[in-house]
C-alpha positions as CSV (number, residue, x, y, z in Angstrom):
1,Y,7.2,15.2,-11.6
2,K,5.8,18.0,-13.3
3,A,2.3,17.8,-11.1
4,F,4.8,17.8,-8.0
5,L,6.5,20.5,-9.3
6,A,2.9,22.2,-10.5
7,A,1.9,21.7,-6.2
8,A,5.5,23.0,-5.1
9,V,5.3,26.3,-7.3
10,A,1.7,26.9,-6.0
11,T,2.5,26.1,-2.5
12,L,5.1,28.7,-3.2
13,A,2.8,31.2,-3.8
14,L,1.3,30.5,-1.0
15,G,3.9,30.7,1.4
16,V,4.5,34.5,-0.3
17,V,1.1,35.7,0.3
18,A,0.8,34.4,3.9
19,Y,4.5,35.8,4.2
20,G,4.1,39.2,3.1
21,G,6.6,41.3,1.4
22,G,9.0,44.9,1.9
23,D,11.5,45.3,5.0
24,E,8.7,46.5,7.3
25,K,9.3,44.7,11.0
26,P,6.9,41.3,10.6
27,T,3.7,41.5,12.5
28,S,3.8,37.6,11.9
29,V,5.4,34.4,12.3
30,V,4.9,31.5,9.8
31,L,5.0,28.0,10.7
32,V,5.9,25.5,7.6
33,T,3.8,22.3,8.8
34,H,2.9,18.7,7.5
35,D,-1.0,18.0,7.0
36,S,-1.5,16.5,10.9
37,F,-0.7,19.9,12.4
38,V,-3.3,20.8,14.6
39,V,-3.0,23.4,17.5
40,S,-6.2,24.6,19.7
41,D,-7.8,28.3,18.9
42,D,-7.5,29.3,23.1
43,V,-3.3,28.0,22.8
44,K,-3.2,29.9,18.9
45,A,-4.4,33.1,20.9
46,A,-2.2,32.7,23.7
47,F,1.0,32.6,21.6
48,E,-0.1,35.5,20.0
49,Q,-0.9,37.8,22.6
50,E,2.5,37.1,24.5
51,S,4.1,37.2,21.5
52,G,2.6,40.6,19.6
53,L,2.5,38.2,16.6
54,K,0.0,36.6,13.9
55,L,0.6,33.2,13.5
56,R,0.2,32.0,10.1
57,I,-0.2,28.1,10.0
58,L,1.2,26.8,6.0
59,Q,0.4,23.1,5.6
60,S,2.4,20.9,2.9
61,G,1.2,17.7,2.7
62,D,2.8,15.0,4.5
63,A,6.0,15.2,6.4
64,G,7.6,14.0,3.3
65,E,6.1,16.0,1.0
66,L,7.0,19.2,3.7
67,L,10.5,18.5,3.9
68,S,11.1,17.9,-0.7
69,K,9.2,21.1,-0.6
70,A,11.3,22.7,2.0
71,L,14.1,21.4,0.5
72,L,13.6,22.8,-2.8
73,T,13.6,26.5,-1.0
74,A,16.2,26.4,1.3
75,G,18.2,29.4,2.2
76,N,14.5,31.3,0.7
77,P,12.0,29.8,2.8
78,Q,8.6,29.8,2.7
79,G,8.6,30.6,6.4
80,D,10.2,31.0,9.6
81,V,9.5,27.6,11.8
82,L,9.2,24.2,9.9
83,F,7.7,21.3,12.3
84,G,6.9,18.1,11.9
85,V,11.0,16.6,10.6
86,D,10.9,13.3,12.6
87,N,13.8,11.4,13.4
88,N,13.3,9.5,10.1
89,L,14.0,12.0,8.0
90,L,16.3,14.3,9.9
91,S,19.7,13.1,8.2
92,R,17.9,14.5,5.0
93,A,16.9,18.0,6.5
94,L,20.4,18.6,8.7
95,E,22.0,17.7,4.8
96,G,20.2,20.1,3.1
97,D,21.0,22.9,5.6
98,L,17.8,23.5,6.1
99,F,18.1,25.4,9.9
100,E,19.9,27.5,11.8
101,A,21.0,26.9,15.0
102,Y,18.8,27.7,17.9
103,E,19.0,26.3,21.5
104,S,16.2,27.4,23.5
105,P,16.6,28.3,27.2
106,A,13.1,25.9,27.3
107,L,15.5,23.0,26.8
108,E,16.6,23.0,30.3
109,G,12.9,21.1,31.2
110,I,13.5,18.1,28.6
111,D,15.3,15.2,28.8
112,E,18.0,14.5,26.6
113,R,16.9,11.7,24.6
114,Y,14.6,13.4,22.9
115,V,17.6,15.7,22.2
116,L,18.8,14.6,18.7
117,D,21.1,17.1,17.4
118,P,23.6,18.5,19.4
119,E,23.6,21.5,17.5
120,H,20.4,22.5,18.5
121,R,19.6,22.9,14.5
122,V,16.5,21.6,15.5
123,T,14.4,21.0,18.4
124,P,12.2,18.2,19.9
125,I,8.1,18.9,20.3
126,D,6.2,16.0,20.3
127,H,7.0,12.4,20.4
128,G,4.7,9.2,19.5
129,E,5.4,5.9,19.1
130,V,4.3,3.6,15.9
131,C,3.5,0.3,17.2
132,L,1.7,-2.9,16.7
133,N,-2.4,-2.8,17.5
134,Y,-4.8,-5.6,17.6
135,D,-8.4,-5.9,17.9
136,K,-9.2,-7.0,21.9
137,A,-12.6,-8.5,20.8
138,W,-11.4,-10.7,17.7
139,F,-9.4,-12.5,19.3
140,T,-11.5,-13.3,22.4
141,E,-14.7,-14.3,19.9
142,R,-12.5,-16.8,18.7
143,E,-10.1,-17.8,21.7
144,I,-7.3,-17.2,20.1
145,A,-4.2,-15.3,21.7
146,P,-3.2,-12.2,20.6
147,P,0.4,-12.0,19.2
148,R,3.2,-10.8,22.3
149,S,6.1,-9.9,19.6
150,L,7.3,-9.3,16.5
151,E,8.2,-13.1,16.3
152,D,4.3,-14.5,17.1
153,L,3.6,-12.4,13.7
154,V,4.8,-15.3,11.6
155,E,3.3,-18.4,13.1
156,P,0.4,-20.0,11.7
157,R,-2.0,-19.3,13.7
158,Y,-1.8,-15.7,12.8
159,E,-1.7,-15.6,9.1
160,D,-3.4,-13.2,7.4
161,L,-4.4,-11.5,9.9
162,L,-1.8,-8.4,9.5
163,V,-2.0,-4.7,7.6
164,V,1.1,-3.1,7.1
165,E,1.9,0.4,5.3
166,N,4.1,0.5,2.4
167,P,7.5,2.5,3.7
168,A,7.9,3.9,0.8
169,I,5.3,6.3,0.8
170,S,3.8,5.9,4.6
171,T,5.6,7.4,7.4
172,P,4.2,4.7,10.0
173,G,5.2,1.8,7.5
174,L,8.6,3.3,7.4
175,A,8.5,3.4,11.3
176,F,7.4,-0.3,10.9
177,L,10.5,-1.2,8.4
178,L,12.9,0.4,11.3
179,A,11.0,-1.5,13.9
180,T,12.6,-4.9,12.8
181,V,15.7,-3.8,11.6
182,A,16.3,-2.5,15.0
183,H,14.9,-5.7,16.4
184,F,16.1,-8.2,14.2
185,G,19.2,-6.6,13.3
186,E,20.8,-6.1,9.7
187,D,21.2,-9.9,8.6
188,R,17.9,-10.9,9.7
189,W,14.7,-8.5,9.7
190,A,15.1,-9.3,5.5
191,G,14.3,-13.0,6.3
192,Y,11.6,-11.9,8.8
193,W,9.8,-9.9,5.9
194,R,9.9,-12.7,3.5
195,G,8.3,-14.8,7.0
196,L,5.5,-12.1,7.1
197,R,5.1,-12.2,2.9
198,A,4.4,-15.9,3.4
199,N,2.0,-15.8,6.0
200,G,-0.4,-13.6,3.9
201,V,1.3,-9.8,5.4
202,L,-1.5,-6.9,3.5
203,V,0.5,-4.1,2.5
204,V,-1.5,-0.7,1.3
205,D,-0.9,2.1,0.8
206,G,-0.9,4.5,3.8
207,W,-2.4,4.4,7.7
208,E,-6.2,5.5,6.8
209,E,-6.3,3.0,4.1
210,A,-4.9,0.1,6.9
211,Y,-6.4,1.2,10.1
212,N,-10.1,2.4,8.6
213,A,-10.8,0.5,5.7
214,H,-8.9,-3.0,7.0
215,F,-8.7,-3.0,10.7
216,S,-11.2,-5.0,12.3
217,G,-10.9,-2.5,15.5
218,A,-11.6,0.7,14.1
219,A,-14.7,2.2,14.9
220,G,-17.7,1.8,12.4
221,S,-14.9,-0.6,10.5
222,R,-15.9,-3.7,7.7
223,G,-12.3,-4.7,8.4
224,D,-11.1,-7.7,8.4
225,R,-7.3,-7.7,9.6
226,P,-7.4,-7.7,13.3
227,I,-3.6,-6.6,14.0
228,V,-2.5,-3.4,12.5
229,V,0.5,-0.7,12.2
230,S,-1.0,2.3,13.8
231,Y,0.2,4.5,17.2
232,A,0.5,4.0,20.8
233,S,-2.3,6.6,20.8
234,S,-4.7,4.1,19.0
235,P,-6.6,2.8,21.9
236,P,-7.3,6.1,23.9
237,A,-8.5,7.8,20.3
238,E,-11.0,4.5,20.1
239,V,-12.1,5.5,23.4
240,I,-12.5,9.2,22.8
241,F,-14.2,9.1,19.5
242,R,-16.6,5.9,19.9
243,T,-20.3,6.9,21.3
244,P,-20.7,5.7,23.8
245,K,-17.7,6.2,25.2
246,P,-16.4,2.8,26.0
247,T,-15.0,2.2,30.1
248,E,-11.9,-0.1,28.2
249,A,-10.4,0.6,25.2
250,P,-11.2,-2.0,22.5
251,T,-7.6,-2.1,21.2
252,A,-4.2,-2.9,22.4
253,V,-0.5,-2.3,21.5
254,I,2.1,-5.2,21.3
255,A,4.5,-2.8,23.4
256,S,7.5,-5.1,22.3
257,S,7.2,-3.5,18.7
258,C,6.8,0.1,19.3
259,F,9.2,2.1,17.1
260,R,10.0,5.7,18.6
261,Q,9.2,8.9,16.2
262,I,10.4,12.3,18.3
263,E,9.3,15.7,15.6
264,L,10.8,18.7,15.6
265,A,11.0,21.8,14.6
266,G,13.8,24.2,14.0
267,V,14.4,28.0,12.3
268,L,15.1,28.1,8.8
269,R,17.3,29.4,7.2
270,G,17.1,32.7,5.8
271,A,13.7,33.4,8.0
272,R,12.5,36.8,7.7
273,N,11.2,36.8,11.3
274,E,14.2,34.9,13.0
275,D,13.1,36.3,16.4
276,G,9.8,35.7,16.2
277,A,10.8,32.3,14.7
278,R,12.6,31.2,18.2
279,K,9.6,33.0,20.0
280,L,7.5,30.5,18.6
281,I,10.0,27.5,19.3
282,D,10.2,29.0,23.1
283,F,6.4,28.2,23.1
284,M,6.2,24.9,21.6
285,L,7.6,23.5,24.7
286,S,6.1,26.0,27.0
287,K,3.7,23.8,29.2
288,R,0.8,25.2,27.6
289,F,1.6,24.2,24.0
290,Q,2.7,20.8,25.3
291,E,-0.5,20.0,27.6
292,D,-2.0,20.8,23.8
293,V,-0.3,18.6,21.7
294,P,-2.0,15.0,23.1
295,L,-5.7,15.6,22.1
296,S,-4.5,17.8,19.4
297,M,-2.1,15.8,17.5
298,F,-2.8,12.3,19.2
299,V,1.2,12.3,20.0
300,F,3.2,12.8,23.2
301,P,5.1,15.7,25.1
302,V,8.4,16.1,25.4
303,D,8.2,17.9,28.6
304,P,7.6,15.4,31.4
305,S,5.8,17.5,33.8
306,A,3.3,18.5,30.9
307,Q,-0.2,16.6,32.4
308,L,-1.7,13.9,29.8
309,P,-5.5,13.8,29.5
310,P,-7.5,11.3,31.5
311,E,-7.8,9.1,28.7
312,F,-3.8,8.6,27.6
313,A,-3.2,8.3,31.6
314,E,-5.5,5.1,31.3
315,F,-5.1,3.6,28.2
316,A,-2.2,5.0,26.6
317,V,1.4,2.7,26.2
318,V,4.4,5.2,26.2
319,P,7.0,1.8,25.9
320,E,9.6,2.1,28.6
321,A,12.5,1.0,26.1
322,P,11.1,1.6,22.4
323,L,12.9,0.6,19.2
324,E,15.2,2.9,18.5
325,L,18.0,3.5,14.9
326,A,20.5,6.5,15.0
327,P,19.3,9.4,13.0
328,E,22.6,8.9,11.2
329,K,22.4,5.1,10.5
330,I,18.4,5.4,9.3
331,G,20.0,8.3,7.0
332,A,22.8,6.3,5.9
333,N,20.5,2.9,5.0
334,R,17.3,4.3,4.8
335,D,17.0,4.1,1.1
336,R,18.2,0.9,0.7
337,W,16.3,-0.8,2.9
338,V,13.0,0.5,1.3
339,K,14.7,-1.1,-1.6
340,E,15.3,-4.4,-0.5
341,W,11.9,-4.4,1.7
342,T,10.2,-3.4,-2.0
343,S,11.9,-6.3,-3.3
344,I,11.0,-8.8,-1.1
345,V,7.5,-7.9,-0.3
346,L,6.0,-6.4,-3.4
347,R,7.9,-8.5,-5.9
């Protein structure tokens, strides 16, 4: 606890330095976000030129850490806009009264399924599905059919092949747990996890360890597990980052396992530059920003008119009917589900 508090205080101090003081008209807008946030230099420069404001980015750990630190300073925030809360954490953010309502005019072109708060305290910016990925070559070489469903993973032929992330500390791990709740229902998800445990599922702390250390399909990996919880955008990433670039994605997604994550942004309550915050949210819904997110953060734009990079268009899977749970249901049950999962899988 002391270490967390010290980190929070240090981050707050950095935010004060970046934010500046005094009553003069703000010349910058501060975006508080997670460590995975990336924006291209030319896109950042375009916002600064259009708005006349300097964009300062304050990164605060992963999505869970970001939200925890923001709740500590609710009403007296470190910045103007918070980006990175997703549908799995939304209830905590809204209950903590973090945001001022703002309905961007740019929402007119956004599919309503991504708009999770009718009061517009948060605005959808991108979505990215958490899905089971598998190593195509591993299964081809052994003449084993790859799994096609969640149910397949408890079958004997897939024993000791799956690696997942701990949902208590990992965002994709939590999303996969929620996927099983959404698919099997309240009365069957726990039994499914007992089956996975009996079939040798490996649980690790986070995505980096699961994918790069244990998954056999990752570029350069010595892992021996050919099935992993990752993202719908992982196959195009494998194409983009391999040398030489393959003509076919070496990994594939089990579409029926995908759980939708929607990332949101909001004007922080107490923001010093509320006008600049609104301009930033408008810009994040612009085609310029929306077309930047696939190759910057390996997620998908919420603007259906945004053009996808060729690698995404060819190799990414966007499931037509991903698994979903209402944010209110997640908020009411998340802690209980994680606690029960822990007693089943890690006991």
